[in-house]
N, C-alpha and C positions, 0 to 999 in steps of 0.2 A: 391758452386755457387748460386747468387740469380737467380730469373728470370725476365723478361722484363714486363716493368711496363705495357704495350700496351698487350701483350699476354704470359698471366701468367703460361699458358702451355711448354712454350719456354724457355730455359737458354739465359743468357744475356751472350754478348761480353762485355760486358764493360757499363762504365759511362758517360753519355754525358757531353762534358764539360760544356755547357751551362748552363742546369739544374739540373745536378748530379745524374737524373734518369738511372736505369739499364736499358738498352736495348738490342734484338735479332739483331741477323743479319739483317732479313729482316727490321728493324724499326732503322739502324744506316747507317749514313754518313758520310766518310770519308773524312779530307780536312786537307791538311796539314800535316797527320799524327795525327790529333786529331779526335775524335769521337763524333759527334753530332746526338740527334736524330732529326725526322723531322721537327718537330714543332720549335724547335732552329736554323734548316740551314733557315728554311723559313723567320723565325725574322730577321737571321744575311741579308739575301738575300733583304729582304723589307730595312732595314737599309742601305745598299749598293747602292739600285736605289732610295731612298731619299735623297742621299748624306750624308757625313759624317760632321763633321765640317770645317770652310772653314780654309784653309791654311794661306792668307793672313791676314785674322783675327785673328788668333794664332799668327802669327808672328808680326803684329803692336801691341800686346798686349804683349808681351813677351820684343819687345824690350822698351818699354815705360813702363810697370808695371812690368815687370818681377821680378823683386828685392819682388813685394809683392804677386806672384806667381798666378796671375790674370788669365793667359792663360792656366793655369791647373784647376782652376774651370770652363773656358768654354769649355775647352775637358772632364769635367767629373770625372777628376782627384781631388778628394775633399780631402782625407787624403792628398796626398804631397803638394796640394795646400794650405794647414793650415798650414805643415810644412816650406814650402817656405817664408811664410807670415812672421811667428816667427822668422825665422833663417835670415829674409831680403834676400831672394835666398841664401842660403848659403854662406853669405857674398857676393853675387854676382857671386861667380864660378859656382853655380848649374844653376843660371839663364843664365850666358853666355853659358855653354853648351847646356841648351835647347833651348836657340836661333840659336844655330850651327845645332842641332837635327832637329829643324823647317824647318830652312833655307834650307836643303840640302834634307828635306824632308823623316826624317828617324824616326819623332815622331808621336805616337799613340795617337788616342783618348781613353776612356776608357773600351771599348769596342776591342779595337787592330786593330779597322781601321786605315789606314792612313788618313791624313788631305786630302781634296778634294780641288785642285789647280782649280779655277773657271775661 
């Protein structure tokens, strides 16, 4: 087993989901069954405090430009945005599914955060 990247004399309990570094029991924080180091959990909290991507803007982008995948670029999902762009939103089906997911509040940004209703 590998040792903690902070405390080199301690055995790690797992790898941080955010950065991949191995961490000991003292350094880890578990959230929804996932292990994070203190640095990554602080970054995640800061992102939530700053607010995620706007739900209404994502919904409007998906309705009017969903076939081009612009809403996916907006939330940071660049790879799938490119796929939607070259497939015209999966011939409209994928774009329609995204509209439904955004409208029902189930769509997340590239960090896994739900879109913020303001």
